[in-house]
N, C-alpha and C positions, 0 to 999 in steps of 0.2 A: 626634673623634680628633684631633692634634696630624700636622702636616706640616713634615718636613725630606726636605731635596732638594740634594744634591750639588751640586758647581759648579766650572768654572774660575779656582783664584786665579793672580792675577796676585802674585807673590811675588818675594821677593830673590831672587839667587843666593847661595848657602852662605858664599863669600865676603866677601859687604856685610852678611850680615842683623847682624850687630856693629852696624856703622855706623847701618843704616837701625831697627832697633828701639826706639821710643821709650814713654815712657809715655802713658796715655790723653790726649787733649787738656783733660780737666775735673780733672785733680787737682795742674795746677801752672801759677802766672802766668806772663803770657808776658815777664815779665823772668825767672823762673827757665827758661823755654824758651829763650828766647836765650843764658841763659849754659851753657844745657845742651849745646846745640848748635851754641857757640861753635869754628870751626875745622873744625866735619863738613860739609860741603855733602849728605852723601846722608842725616842722620838728617830721620827721616819728621815732624820737628818742623813744618818746613817746607812740608809736606804739611796737616797735620792743624790748625797755630798760624801760618799763613801771615803775621801780622801781625807777624814777630817779625823779617821781611826789609824791613821799612816803621817810621819814624821813630814811638818810643813812643807820640807822640798823634797818630798818625796814626786815623782812624775804624775801628773794627776790625770794623763791618760795613759796608763801603765795600764796593761789587761790584769795587771793582778786588783786594782781598782774598781772596775766594774764585774770581777768576779765576786767581790768581798763586797758590793753594792746586794747582789746576787744571791749570797750565802747569807747578808743580813735581815734579807728581807724573809729567805725558808726560814731562819730561824723564830721569828714573828710568826710566823705560820706551825713550823713544828709543835712550839709552845702554848699553842692555842690564843696567843695573844691577838691575831687577825683569823678570820674564818671565812670561806666564799659560802655566799648566799644558793641553798640550792634551787631556786628558780630563774631563771631572767626575768629581771624587772628591770623599768627605770625608775632613777631617781631624782627626789626633787630638793636643790639646794638654795637655802635664801641670804642670804648674805645682809647685816645691817650697821654700817659704821656711820658715824655722825648725824645720824638718819635719817641717811640715805638707802634705803632699800631696792635689794634686786633678786629676782628669783628666776633659776634656771633651773631645766632641766639635763641631768646626766643622761647619758647613756654613750654609743658608739656610733660614731660616724664609715662609711664605705671609704675604704683608701679611692676606691675606682672615682668615688668624687673629687677626689682630689684632682689625679689625673686628667679627667675630666671636666675642669673647672665650674662642676657646681659648689666646690668650698672656692670661695673665692680667698686670692693674697694679696697683699698690698706691700709688702718689704723683700726685698733678697736673702738670702739666707747666707750667712759664714761657711764656707767649707768647713772651718775646725772644730764649733759649735756645733753643725748640722752632725760629723761622724762623733762627736763625743755622745752626743744623745741617743744616736742610731746603733753606739755600742751600750749602751744599758738596754737597748732590746732586746740585742742580737746574744747576750749575756745572761736574762731573764725570761723572756720569750715574754715578757710582762708589758703592760703601758703603767707604769709607776704614780703617773700624774698624766690631770686632764689637760688638754687643750682650752686655751678658752675664747669661745665662737661666739657671734651674733648672729639674729635673723629677721628678718619682719614681720613684726607683730602679728600671730591670729587672733583675734579675738577668741574659738573658739577654743587655743590651746588654752589661753587667758582662763578660761571659764573652768576648764579639766585640772589644771593646775591648783586655782583656788579650790575647788571642790576639794581634791586627793588632801590639801594643805589642814583639812577640818581631824585629820588623824592624826594621832598623838605622832610625834617624833621619833625619830631612832635617836639623834643626835641633838643638844643643843648645847653648846658651850659658848662661853666670851673669851677671846684670849686676850694676854697681857695685853694689846694693845686695844683692848676697848673694841672690837668687833664682833659680832656675836653670828655664829654660825649655825645653822639649823637644818635637820637631815631629815628628807621623808624615804619611805620605800612605797614606789606603785608598784604593787604585788597584785591587782585586783587585773585578772585576763583580760576582760572588757575592756578597762581605762586602757591598756599595755596596748594592745588591737587599734584605740581610735589616735592615739599617740601617734604609733607608725604610720597609719592611714591620713591623718592631719597634714605630716611632713611631707608623706609624698604629695598631697592633693592641692596643698597651697603655702607650700617654701619653695620657691626655684632658685632660693640660691643660699648658701652660708656664709660667712664671713669672716677669716679669721681676725679676730680681734687682740690678743694676746698670747705668743706662742708659734712663731713661724718656725723654729727650730724643731720642739717639739711633733707640730703638725708632719712637718716634711720628713723626719724620725721614724713616726707612727707607719708613713705611707709607704716608705722605701724599704722599710724590713719587712712589713707585711708582704711586700711584692716579691722581696728575696724570698721570703721561706715558702711561698704560694708554689713562686718557680720550681724552688727546690723540692716541693714534696709533692710535683707536680698537680697543683690543683688548679681550681677556675674559680672567679666569682661567683658561681653559684652552688659551692659546691658547700653552702651554707659553715666552715669554718672560720675560726674565730679570728684567723691570721688577715679577711678580710675587712676589717674595721678596725680603729683606733678609738680608744675612751678619748669624749669631750664634753663639755658642761658649755650649753647652748643659752643665752640670754636673751630674749628679745629686745630688739633695738633701742626702743622707747624707755628701758629702763637702766643703760649703760651711762655710765660718766665718766669721760678724758679730761685728764687733770695734761696741769701743762710738763714737758720737759726739756731741760735748759742745760743748756753749753758753758762749760768752761775752758779755757783758750791760756797754754803755758807761757805765753810770751807773744809781743807785737809786731815781730818779724822783720826784729830791727828797727822799727819807727820809734819814737818819741810820742809822749803822749799829747802834746799838742801836732804835731803829724800827722798823727793817728785820728785824734778828730776831727782833723782839717779833711781828712780823708773821708770822714763819714758823712761832713756833710755836702758832698755832693748828690747822696742819694739820701738823706734824714735831714729831718727838722730834727736839730739837738737841742735839747732841756736842759739844766742842770737842777737837782730834786733836793730840797731840804732831806730829804728823807727815803727810806727804800721804796724803789717804786713796782708796782704789779699791774704787769701790762691791763691795760680794761677793753679792750677791744681787738680786732682783727687789723693786723699790722702796723701796730705799735711793738714797743720793746721797753725792757729794764737793761742796763746797762751798768755792774760795777767794777769801777777799778779805782785805784790810789784810795779807798776809802772814801770813794761819794758816788753817789746812783744818777744815773741820767736817764731821761726818757726819749726812745728814738722812735721817729716818726716817718714811716715809708711815704717819699714824693711820691705824686704819679709818675707813672711810667716805669717805674723798678717791680712791677707785678702785671701778671694777666688775668682781669678778672673771668676770662671765658676759658682759663686750662685747667681743669683738675688741681693739679699739680701746679702747677707757674703761681698760681694766686694765693698759695700755702705762706706763712709765715716764715717755716722753715727753709723755704726754698729764698725767699729773698732774702733771708741773712747770710746763707750760702752764696748767693749770685752776687748780692750786695758787698759783704763783707769777710765771710773765711775767705773765701776763690782767687777774688781782685787783690783786698787789701792784707789776709793773715798768712796766705799761701798755703792754705789747708783745702787741696781739691777732691780728698777722700776721705769721709766721712767713715768709712769702714774701717781705714784703714790707717791713717794716721796718728802718730801716737801724741800729737801736740794739742789734741781734743778730748775732752771728756764730758760724760750726759750725768746729767743730776736730774731723777723725777722730782717731781713738783710737792711729792707728798714732804722731801725734808724741808720746804721754808726756802725763801729767799734767806734766809739766817746762814742754809747751809752754802748759799754761793760766796756771801763774804766771807765766810770763814775757810772758804778753799782757797779765795783770793789774799785774806790777810794772812795767812798764813806765810804767803807767797811761793807756797805752791803754784798759785797762776796768778796769771798778770790780769786775767780779764772774764767778766760773767756775763751771760746774756741772760736776762728771762723773758719768754716767750707766751702767750697766749695759747692754749691750748685746742689746737682741733677740735671740730663736732664729729659725732657719729656718722651725720649725714654726710662729710666731707669724704671718709676713710669710703662709704659704699659709693659713694659717685667716682672717685679713684680704684676702688675694685673693678665696679661694673666696667668702665672703660678700661681693662686689662690695663691700668698705668703701676708704678711704683714709686711708693712714696720713699723721699728722702730715711737713713737709717733714723731711727731712734725717735721718734713723731710722736707717737700715742704710748702715756703711761696712764695704766686703766688703773683705781682704786672703786673697790674695795679690792684685795687680791686672792686669788683662790686659796682654801688649806690643802696642802699634799698629806695624802695619809689617811684621807676620811675613804677612798673605794681605790683600788687598782684592778686594772683588766686583763685577766690571760687569756694568751694566745696559744697557748698549747693546747687549751682545756680539750 
Protein backbone atom coordinates (compact mmCIF):
# COMPACT_ATOMS: atom_id res chain seq x y z
CA UNK A 1 0.00 0.00 0.00
CA UNK A 2 1.08 3.60 -0.53
CA UNK A 3 2.52 6.19 1.81
CA UNK A 4 1.37 9.81 1.87
CA UNK A 5 2.50 12.06 4.71
CA UNK A 6 1.94 15.74 5.62
CA UNK A 7 4.71 18.35 5.57
CA UNK A 8 5.46 21.91 6.60
CA UNK A 9 5.15 23.72 3.30
CA UNK A 10 7.15 26.83 2.53
CA UNK A 11 4.62 28.95 0.66
CA UNK A 12 3.90 32.54 -0.35
CA UNK A 13 2.20 35.15 1.74
CA UNK A 14 -1.25 35.57 0.24
CA UNK A 15 -0.53 39.09 -0.99
CA UNK A 16 2.41 37.81 -3.07
CA UNK A 17 1.00 34.56 -4.46
CA UNK A 18 0.01 36.02 -7.85
CA UNK A 19 3.49 37.46 -8.38
CA UNK A 20 5.24 34.25 -7.35
CA UNK A 21 3.16 31.56 -9.06
CA UNK A 22 4.60 30.36 -12.37
CA UNK A 23 4.04 27.65 -14.91
CA UNK A 24 6.14 24.46 -14.51
CA UNK A 25 9.75 24.59 -15.67
CA UNK A 26 9.24 22.25 -18.63
CA UNK A 27 6.30 23.84 -20.44
CA UNK A 28 8.11 26.90 -21.76
CA UNK A 29 11.54 27.89 -23.01
CA UNK A 30 14.04 30.09 -21.20
CA UNK A 31 13.19 32.91 -23.63
CA UNK A 32 9.48 32.59 -22.83
CA UNK A 33 10.16 32.41 -19.08
CA UNK A 34 12.39 35.47 -19.26
CA UNK A 35 9.65 37.40 -21.04
CA UNK A 36 6.93 36.28 -18.61
CA UNK A 37 9.00 37.26 -15.57
CA UNK A 38 10.14 40.61 -16.97
CA UNK A 39 9.84 43.24 -14.24
CA UNK A 40 8.78 40.68 -11.63
CA UNK A 41 11.66 39.76 -9.29
CA UNK A 42 9.34 37.53 -7.24
CA UNK A 43 8.46 35.21 -10.14
CA UNK A 44 9.23 31.59 -9.32
CA UNK A 45 10.89 31.28 -12.72
CA UNK A 46 13.96 32.81 -11.03
CA UNK A 47 14.04 29.66 -8.87
CA UNK A 48 13.06 26.85 -11.27
CA UNK A 49 14.61 28.37 -14.42
CA UNK A 50 17.45 30.50 -13.00
CA UNK A 51 19.15 30.54 -16.40
CA UNK A 52 16.88 33.51 -17.17
CA UNK A 53 19.16 35.58 -14.89
CA UNK A 54 22.16 34.84 -17.12
CA UNK A 55 22.93 35.66 -20.75
CA UNK A 56 21.00 33.38 -23.12
CA UNK A 57 24.19 31.69 -24.34
CA UNK A 58 25.30 30.76 -20.80
CA UNK A 59 25.61 27.03 -20.10
CA UNK A 60 22.24 26.07 -18.59
CA UNK A 61 23.83 23.19 -16.67
CA UNK A 62 26.71 25.09 -15.10
CA UNK A 63 27.03 24.92 -11.28
CA UNK A 64 26.34 28.63 -10.92
CA UNK A 65 22.91 28.12 -12.51
CA UNK A 66 21.79 25.75 -9.77
CA UNK A 67 23.35 27.88 -7.05
CA UNK A 68 21.53 30.92 -8.41
CA UNK A 69 18.21 29.10 -8.16
CA UNK A 70 18.91 28.18 -4.54
CA UNK A 71 20.01 31.75 -3.76
CA UNK A 72 16.91 33.22 -5.41
CA UNK A 73 14.67 30.97 -3.32
CA UNK A 74 16.50 31.84 -0.12
CA UNK A 75 16.05 35.51 -0.92
CA UNK A 76 12.27 35.03 -1.06
CA UNK A 77 12.44 33.43 2.40
CA UNK A 78 14.81 36.03 3.84
CA UNK A 79 12.58 38.85 2.65
CA UNK A 80 9.54 37.24 4.26
CA UNK A 81 7.79 36.75 0.94
CA UNK A 82 7.59 32.98 1.54
CA UNK A 83 7.08 31.46 4.99
CA UNK A 84 7.14 27.93 6.38
CA UNK A 85 4.01 26.57 8.05
CA UNK A 86 4.47 25.76 11.73
CA UNK A 87 2.68 22.41 11.55
CA UNK A 88 2.86 19.50 9.14
CA UNK A 89 -0.26 19.67 6.98
CA UNK A 90 -1.86 18.29 3.89
CA UNK A 91 -3.12 20.77 1.31
CA UNK A 92 -6.01 20.62 -1.15
CA UNK A 93 -5.31 22.01 -4.60
CA UNK A 94 -8.22 22.59 -6.97
CA UNK A 95 -7.79 23.65 -10.60
CA UNK A 96 -10.60 24.73 -12.92
CA UNK A 97 -10.00 25.19 -16.65
CA UNK A 98 -12.71 25.66 -19.28
CA UNK A 99 -15.29 24.12 -16.97
CA UNK A 100 -13.13 21.09 -16.13
CA UNK A 101 -12.42 20.77 -12.39
CA UNK A 102 -9.91 18.51 -10.68
CA UNK A 103 -9.05 18.49 -6.98
CA UNK A 104 -5.87 16.96 -5.63
CA UNK A 105 -4.15 16.34 -2.32
CA UNK A 106 -0.73 17.89 -1.75
CA UNK A 107 1.55 15.83 0.44
CA UNK A 108 4.79 13.86 0.37
CA UNK A 109 5.28 10.37 -1.03
CA UNK A 110 7.94 7.94 0.19
CA UNK A 111 11.09 7.60 -1.88
CA UNK A 112 11.05 3.86 -1.14
CA UNK A 113 7.65 3.58 -2.84
CA UNK A 114 9.43 4.77 -5.99
CA UNK A 115 12.05 2.05 -5.70
CA UNK A 116 9.63 -0.77 -4.76
CA UNK A 117 7.22 0.07 -7.62
CA UNK A 118 4.29 1.20 -5.49
CA UNK A 119 4.72 4.41 -7.50
CA UNK A 120 4.14 3.21 -11.06
CA UNK A 121 6.08 4.57 -14.03
CA UNK A 122 5.15 4.55 -17.71
CA UNK A 123 8.02 6.49 -19.33
CA UNK A 124 11.79 6.30 -19.47
CA UNK A 125 13.72 9.35 -18.34
CA UNK A 126 16.42 11.14 -20.30
CA UNK A 127 19.71 11.10 -18.35
CA UNK A 128 20.49 14.76 -19.08
CA UNK A 129 17.08 16.03 -17.94
CA UNK A 130 17.13 13.78 -14.89
CA UNK A 131 20.58 15.04 -13.87
CA UNK A 132 19.41 18.65 -14.34
CA UNK A 133 16.50 18.18 -11.92
CA UNK A 134 18.72 16.26 -9.48
CA UNK A 135 21.16 19.15 -9.36
CA UNK A 136 18.39 21.56 -8.43
CA UNK A 137 17.55 19.34 -5.45
CA UNK A 138 21.21 18.81 -4.52
CA UNK A 139 22.03 22.51 -4.42
CA UNK A 140 18.89 23.60 -2.58
CA UNK A 141 17.89 20.57 -0.44
CA UNK A 142 14.36 21.42 -1.57
CA UNK A 143 11.63 20.03 -3.78
CA UNK A 144 10.79 23.24 -5.64
CA UNK A 145 7.97 21.76 -7.73
CA UNK A 146 5.54 18.94 -7.00
CA UNK A 147 5.19 15.94 -9.23
CA UNK A 148 1.76 15.23 -10.72
CA UNK A 149 0.41 11.84 -9.60
CA UNK A 150 -2.88 10.00 -9.91
CA UNK A 151 -4.42 7.31 -7.74
CA UNK A 152 -7.50 5.03 -7.95
CA UNK A 153 -10.23 7.23 -6.53
CA UNK A 154 -11.49 6.42 -3.04
CA UNK A 155 -14.95 7.62 -2.00
CA UNK A 156 -13.87 8.22 1.60
CA UNK A 157 -11.01 10.44 0.46
CA UNK A 158 -13.32 12.36 -1.88
CA UNK A 159 -15.78 12.96 0.97
CA UNK A 160 -13.05 14.15 3.32
CA UNK A 161 -11.67 16.53 0.69
CA UNK A 162 -15.11 18.01 0.02
CA UNK A 163 -15.64 18.56 3.76
CA UNK A 164 -12.31 20.39 4.08
CA UNK A 165 -13.15 22.57 1.07
CA UNK A 166 -15.99 24.13 3.08
CA UNK A 167 -13.31 26.17 4.87
CA UNK A 168 -11.94 29.41 3.47
CA UNK A 169 -9.07 28.85 1.02
CA UNK A 170 -5.68 30.44 1.62
CA UNK A 171 -5.24 31.20 -2.11
CA UNK A 172 -7.77 31.65 -4.88
CA UNK A 173 -6.24 33.11 -8.03
CA UNK A 174 -7.02 33.10 -11.72
CA UNK A 175 -3.94 33.19 -13.92
CA UNK A 176 -3.60 35.00 -17.23
CA UNK A 177 -4.58 31.88 -19.14
CA UNK A 178 -7.98 31.91 -17.41
CA UNK A 179 -7.25 28.93 -15.12
CA UNK A 180 -8.43 29.15 -11.50
CA UNK A 181 -6.10 27.79 -8.80
CA UNK A 182 -7.42 27.40 -5.24
CA UNK A 183 -5.58 26.06 -2.18
CA UNK A 184 -6.84 24.99 1.22
CA UNK A 185 -4.74 23.99 4.25
CA UNK A 186 -5.71 20.73 5.98
CA UNK A 187 -4.34 21.32 9.48
CA UNK A 188 -6.98 19.48 11.51
CA UNK A 189 -5.08 16.67 13.20
CA UNK A 190 -7.97 14.22 12.79
CA UNK A 191 -8.32 14.92 9.07
CA UNK A 192 -4.56 14.64 8.58
CA UNK A 193 -4.54 11.27 10.30
CA UNK A 194 -7.50 10.02 8.29
CA UNK A 195 -5.81 10.89 4.99
CA UNK A 196 -2.65 9.01 5.96
CA UNK A 197 -4.68 5.98 7.05
CA UNK A 198 -6.87 5.96 3.95
CA UNK A 199 -3.89 5.95 1.59
CA UNK A 200 -2.20 3.21 3.56
CA UNK A 201 -5.37 1.09 3.63
CA UNK A 202 -7.06 1.77 0.29
CA UNK A 203 -4.53 3.01 -2.29
CA UNK A 204 -2.38 0.10 -3.47
CA UNK A 205 -0.58 2.04 -6.22
CA UNK A 206 0.15 5.60 -7.26
CA UNK A 207 0.70 6.50 -10.92
CA UNK A 208 3.04 9.11 -12.34
CA UNK A 209 0.91 11.30 -14.58
CA UNK A 210 3.35 14.12 -15.34
CA UNK A 211 6.87 14.54 -13.98
CA UNK A 212 8.97 11.39 -14.42
CA UNK A 213 12.19 13.42 -14.26
CA UNK A 214 11.16 15.31 -11.12
CA UNK A 215 10.02 12.05 -9.53
CA UNK A 216 13.34 10.36 -10.27
CA UNK A 217 15.25 13.40 -9.02
CA UNK A 218 13.27 13.60 -5.78
CA UNK A 219 13.67 9.90 -5.02
CA UNK A 220 17.30 9.49 -6.08
CA UNK A 221 18.63 12.61 -4.35
CA UNK A 222 16.61 11.78 -1.25
CA UNK A 223 18.36 8.41 -1.21
CA UNK A 224 21.75 10.09 -1.76
CA UNK A 225 21.21 12.35 1.24
CA UNK A 226 19.99 9.48 3.41
CA UNK A 227 23.10 7.47 2.61
CA UNK A 228 25.39 10.45 3.19
CA UNK A 229 23.85 11.02 6.62
CA UNK A 230 23.74 7.34 7.54
CA UNK A 231 19.97 7.45 7.95
CA UNK A 232 17.26 4.92 7.24
CA UNK A 233 13.69 4.82 5.97
CA UNK A 234 12.24 4.81 9.48
CA UNK A 235 14.13 7.76 10.96
CA UNK A 236 11.40 10.31 10.16
CA UNK A 237 13.73 12.60 8.22
CA UNK A 238 12.39 14.60 5.29
CA UNK A 239 14.89 13.14 2.82
CA UNK A 240 12.75 10.00 2.89
CA UNK A 241 9.98 11.87 1.05
CA UNK A 242 9.34 14.08 -1.96
CA UNK A 243 6.46 16.44 -2.74
CA UNK A 244 3.52 15.53 -4.96
CA UNK A 245 -0.02 16.51 -5.90
CA UNK A 246 -2.24 13.45 -6.18
CA UNK A 247 -5.47 13.58 -8.20
CA UNK A 248 -8.16 10.88 -8.32
CA UNK A 249 -8.03 9.01 -11.62
CA UNK A 250 -11.67 9.82 -12.45
CA UNK A 251 -10.95 13.57 -12.52
CA UNK A 252 -7.99 13.71 -14.89
CA UNK A 253 -7.99 14.83 -18.50
CA UNK A 254 -5.34 13.82 -21.02
CA UNK A 255 -5.14 15.74 -24.29
CA UNK A 256 -3.35 14.93 -27.51
CA UNK A 257 0.43 15.10 -27.89
CA UNK A 258 1.28 15.60 -31.55
CA UNK A 259 4.35 15.19 -33.76
CA UNK A 260 6.09 17.34 -36.38
CA UNK A 261 8.89 16.06 -38.62
CA UNK A 262 11.53 18.10 -40.44
CA UNK A 263 11.68 16.16 -43.72
CA UNK A 264 10.25 13.21 -45.67
CA UNK A 265 13.48 11.19 -45.57
CA UNK A 266 14.23 11.92 -49.23
CA UNK A 267 10.76 11.00 -50.50
CA UNK A 268 8.54 13.16 -52.68
CA UNK A 269 4.98 13.90 -51.60
CA UNK A 270 3.39 11.31 -53.92
CA UNK A 271 5.85 8.58 -52.98
CA UNK A 272 5.36 9.34 -49.30
CA UNK A 273 1.57 9.05 -49.55
CA UNK A 274 1.92 5.85 -51.57
CA UNK A 275 4.01 4.36 -48.76
CA UNK A 276 1.37 5.40 -46.22
CA UNK A 277 -1.39 3.67 -48.20
CA UNK A 278 0.06 0.24 -47.39
CA UNK A 279 -0.92 0.72 -43.72
CA UNK A 280 -3.64 3.40 -43.80
CA UNK A 281 -6.73 4.49 -45.63
CA UNK A 282 -5.71 7.99 -46.80
CA UNK A 283 -8.42 10.61 -47.31
CA UNK A 284 -7.78 14.23 -48.28
CA UNK A 285 -9.83 16.70 -46.17
CA UNK A 286 -11.11 20.12 -47.18
CA UNK A 287 -10.44 21.52 -43.71
CA UNK A 288 -8.27 20.76 -40.69
CA UNK A 289 -8.82 17.31 -39.24
CA UNK A 290 -8.71 16.46 -35.53
CA UNK A 291 -8.88 12.71 -34.86
CA UNK A 292 -12.27 11.63 -33.52
CA UNK A 293 -11.32 8.22 -32.17
CA UNK A 294 -8.59 5.65 -31.77
CA UNK A 295 -6.56 4.55 -34.80
CA UNK A 296 -7.31 7.67 -36.85
CA UNK A 297 -4.76 10.41 -37.42
CA UNK A 298 -4.66 13.89 -38.86
CA UNK A 299 -1.77 14.69 -41.19
CA UNK A 300 -0.81 18.14 -42.50
CA UNK A 301 1.57 18.58 -45.42
CA UNK A 302 1.96 21.09 -48.26
CA UNK A 303 -0.96 23.16 -46.98
CA UNK A 304 -3.37 20.20 -47.02
CA UNK A 305 -4.95 18.04 -44.33
CA UNK A 306 -5.45 14.29 -44.59
CA UNK A 307 -7.25 11.71 -42.48
CA UNK A 308 -5.28 8.49 -41.97
CA UNK A 309 -7.18 5.43 -40.72
CA UNK A 310 -5.05 2.50 -39.60
CA UNK A 311 -5.84 -0.75 -41.39
CA UNK A 312 -6.50 -4.00 -39.54
CA UNK A 313 -3.27 -5.76 -38.72
CA UNK A 314 -1.32 -2.57 -38.01
CA UNK A 315 -2.03 -2.74 -34.27
CA UNK A 316 -2.54 -5.31 -31.52
CA UNK A 317 -5.61 -4.79 -29.33
CA UNK A 318 -4.33 -7.34 -26.82
CA UNK A 319 -1.08 -5.43 -26.19
CA UNK A 320 -1.43 -2.35 -23.91
CA UNK A 321 1.42 -0.63 -25.77
CA UNK A 322 0.85 -2.13 -29.22
CA UNK A 323 -2.70 -0.75 -29.35
CA UNK A 324 -1.57 2.86 -28.78
CA UNK A 325 -1.81 5.24 -31.71
CA UNK A 326 1.70 6.52 -30.98
CA UNK A 327 2.93 2.95 -31.44
CA UNK A 328 1.05 2.60 -34.73
CA UNK A 329 2.54 5.85 -36.00
CA UNK A 330 6.05 4.82 -34.98
CA UNK A 331 5.87 1.27 -36.34
CA UNK A 332 4.07 2.11 -39.59
CA UNK A 333 5.39 5.59 -40.46
CA UNK A 334 8.18 7.07 -38.38
CA UNK A 335 10.51 4.06 -38.38
CA UNK A 336 10.03 2.35 -41.78
CA UNK A 337 9.16 5.37 -43.91
CA UNK A 338 10.78 8.40 -42.26
CA UNK A 339 13.74 6.60 -40.69
CA UNK A 340 13.11 7.91 -37.17
CA UNK A 341 13.94 5.03 -34.84
CA UNK A 342 14.62 6.72 -31.48
CA UNK A 343 12.07 9.35 -30.49
CA UNK A 344 14.14 10.34 -27.47
CA UNK A 345 17.26 11.34 -29.41
CA UNK A 346 16.37 11.95 -33.07
CA UNK A 347 16.56 15.68 -33.83
CA UNK A 348 14.32 15.42 -36.91
CA UNK A 349 11.16 15.03 -34.82
CA UNK A 350 9.59 17.37 -32.29
CA UNK A 351 6.50 17.17 -30.11
CA UNK A 352 3.66 19.67 -29.76
CA UNK A 353 1.16 19.63 -26.91
CA UNK A 354 -2.45 19.62 -28.04
CA UNK A 355 -3.18 22.67 -25.90
CA UNK A 356 -1.57 24.69 -28.70
CA UNK A 357 -4.21 23.49 -31.18
CA UNK A 358 -4.00 22.30 -34.78
CA UNK A 359 -3.05 25.82 -35.82
CA UNK A 360 0.36 25.31 -34.22
CA UNK A 361 0.94 22.26 -36.43
CA UNK A 362 0.01 24.26 -39.53
CA UNK A 363 2.29 27.10 -38.43
CA UNK A 364 5.29 24.80 -37.95
CA UNK A 365 4.84 23.26 -41.41
CA UNK A 366 3.85 26.42 -43.31
CA UNK A 367 6.93 28.21 -41.98
CA UNK A 368 9.15 25.65 -43.69
CA UNK A 369 10.62 24.60 -40.35
CA UNK A 370 8.85 21.24 -40.60
CA UNK A 371 7.70 19.14 -43.56
CA UNK A 372 4.83 17.15 -42.09
CA UNK A 373 2.70 17.12 -38.93
CA UNK A 374 0.65 14.35 -37.33
CA UNK A 375 -2.31 14.96 -35.00
CA UNK A 376 -3.11 12.07 -32.64
CA UNK A 377 -6.11 11.03 -30.58
CA UNK A 378 -5.27 11.25 -26.85
CA UNK A 379 -4.66 8.17 -24.76
CA UNK A 380 -6.97 7.50 -21.83
CA UNK A 381 -6.07 7.42 -18.15
CA UNK A 382 -7.10 3.75 -18.16
CA UNK A 383 -4.57 2.99 -20.91
CA UNK A 384 -1.89 4.70 -18.82
CA UNK A 385 -2.86 2.63 -15.77
CA UNK A 386 -2.92 -0.64 -17.77
CA UNK A 387 0.56 0.00 -19.12
CA UNK A 388 1.92 0.98 -15.71
CA UNK A 389 0.35 -2.04 -13.98
CA UNK A 390 1.96 -4.32 -16.55
CA UNK A 391 5.38 -2.71 -15.92
CA UNK A 392 5.47 -1.59 -19.53
CA UNK A 393 6.86 1.63 -20.98
CA UNK A 394 5.02 4.05 -23.24
CA UNK A 395 6.83 5.65 -26.15
CA UNK A 396 8.13 9.15 -25.35
CA UNK A 397 5.81 12.16 -25.32
CA UNK A 398 2.46 10.39 -25.23
CA UNK A 399 0.52 12.10 -22.43
CA UNK A 400 -0.16 15.82 -22.10
CA UNK A 401 -2.18 16.69 -19.02
CA UNK A 402 -4.18 19.86 -18.72
CA UNK A 403 -4.64 21.92 -16.70
CA UNK A 404 -1.06 22.29 -15.52
CA UNK A 405 -0.06 22.83 -11.91
CA UNK A 406 1.32 26.20 -10.85
CA UNK A 407 4.77 26.21 -9.29
CA UNK A 408 5.70 28.25 -6.24
CA UNK A 409 2.51 27.62 -4.27
CA UNK A 410 4.27 25.17 -1.91
CA UNK A 411 7.84 23.89 -1.45
CA UNK A 412 9.17 20.91 0.55
CA UNK A 413 12.29 21.31 2.70
CA UNK A 414 14.47 18.18 2.76
CA UNK A 415 16.86 19.66 5.31
CA UNK A 416 14.22 20.26 7.96
